C-alpha positions, 0 to 999 in steps of 0.5 A, spaced: 500 500 500 503 506 497 500 512 500 503 519 499 501 521 507 507 526 507 503 530 502 497 529 505 499 531 512 503 537 509 497 540 505 492 539 512 498 541 516 499 548 512 491 549 511 490 548 519 496 553 521 493 559 517 487 557 522 491 557 528 495 563 526 489 567 525 485 565 531 491 567 535 492 574 532 485 575 533 485 574 540 491 578 541 488 584 537 482 583 541 486 584 547 490 590 545 483 593 543 481 592 550 487 594 554 487 600 550 480 602 552 481 601 559 488 604 559 485 611 557 478 610 561 482 609 568 488 613 567 486 620 563 481 622 569 486 622 574 492 626 570 494 633 568 494 635 561 501 634 559 501 627 562 494 625 558 497 627 551 503 622 553 498 617 555 493 618 549 499 617 544 501 611 547 494 608 547 494 610 540 500 606 538 496 600 541 490 601 537 494 602 531 497 595 533 491 592 534 488 594 527 494 591 524 493 585 528 486 584 526 488 585 519 493 580 519 488 575 522 483 576 517 488 575 512 490 568 515 483 566 515 482 568 508 488 564 506 485 558 510 479 558 507 482 559 500 487 553 501 482 548 498 480 552 493 487 554 490 489 547 491 489 543 484 488 536 484 490 534 477 489 526 476 495 527 472 499 528 478 497 521 481 501 515 481 500 511 474 503 507 469 502 500 473 500 494 469 492 493 471 487 487 470 481 491 468 474 487 466 470 489 460 463 489 463 457 487 459 453 493 457 446 493 460 443 500 458 443 507 460 435 509 461 433 513 467 428 511 471 425 512 478 422 505 479 426 500 483 432 496 479 434 489 479 441 489 477 444 484 473 451 485 476 453 485 483 456 491 483 453 494 476 457 499 472 452 500 467 444 499 466 438 503 468 439 508 473 436 514 477 435 521 474 439 524 479 447 523 480 450 525 487 456 529 489 464 527 488 467 525 495 468 520 500 462 517 503 461 513 510 454 511 508 452 507 501 447 511 497 445 506 492 447 503 486 441 507 482 445 514 483 452 511 483 451 508 476 448 515 474 455 518 476 459 512 472 455 515 466 458 521 467 465 519 467 466 519 474 470 513 478 468 510 484 472 506 489 468 501 493 472 500 500 470 495 506 466 498 512 471 496 516 477 499 512 483 502 516 483 509 518 489 509 514 486 507 508 480 511 509 484 518 509 487 516 503 481 515 499 479 522 502 485 525 499 483 521 492 476 523 492 479 531 491 481 529 484 478 532 478 478 531 470 474 536 466 467 535 469 468 528 472 470 526 479 472 521 484 467 518 489 469 513 495 463 509 497 463 503 503 460 497 500 458 490 503 458 487 496 466 487 495 467 480 494 471 475 498 479 476 497 478 484 495 480 490 499 477 495 494 473 495 487 474 500 483 469 502 477 468 506 471 463 506 466 463 498 464 469 497 467 471 493 474 478 493 477 478 488 483 484 489 488 486 484 493 490 490 496 490 497 495 495 499 490 496 507 489 499 506 482 494 501 480 488 506 482 492 512 479 493 508 473 485 506 472 483 513 474 488 516 469 485 511 463 478 511 465 476 518 468 471 522 464 470 516 459 463 515 460 458 516 455 455 522 457 460 528 458 458 534 462 463 540 462 466 542 468 463 549 468 456 546 469 458 540 473 461 543 479 463 537 484 458 532 481 450 532 484 444 532 481 443 533 473 
């Protein structure tokens, strides 16, 4: 299991560092405002004119410092919330080039229906499906094949994992679920139908890859080869993050 945890931890650590810095600096700016205000009120009433001028000058400097700290805290918070938006998750950056064993599955159609569906395959990669798809990302509950098959139709990749998967594996799947290509993305979904002997099952439209052990390079190769290859491609400008179409 080759997982790039150093990269994951670095991204998470850098992001939360800005949050911590922003919170600390904000507290300091509030403390400076309070100190400046209390100093002026408690001291000025008992001092002579020339002494008051000196205190006013001092508290004015404290006020300016408080303003500066407030600006720094706002910048830090903005950097924290913009971190994810500015980070590019390009599938071309994933490990690839591995030899993979992929099944070319039978095509079972692509009709839309809201009626109950009985799939021919245990883990379907085509067939009738719900008119709505779901968002890209990491899931802790199984949303149902009718929605997931619709995602496959749009060229998404679905990585199925066992409910008792390790926290290490789940963390890496959360990382992979951030990657995009054009209007397609990646979903990581728990599944009780994973066959005995497989740790994960990776699917695209009419494609299945079963792995007895998670392999970073093989999954990266599968993603690079099959993402955005569904029969119904939606431009990224329209299909932002997946979801109902």
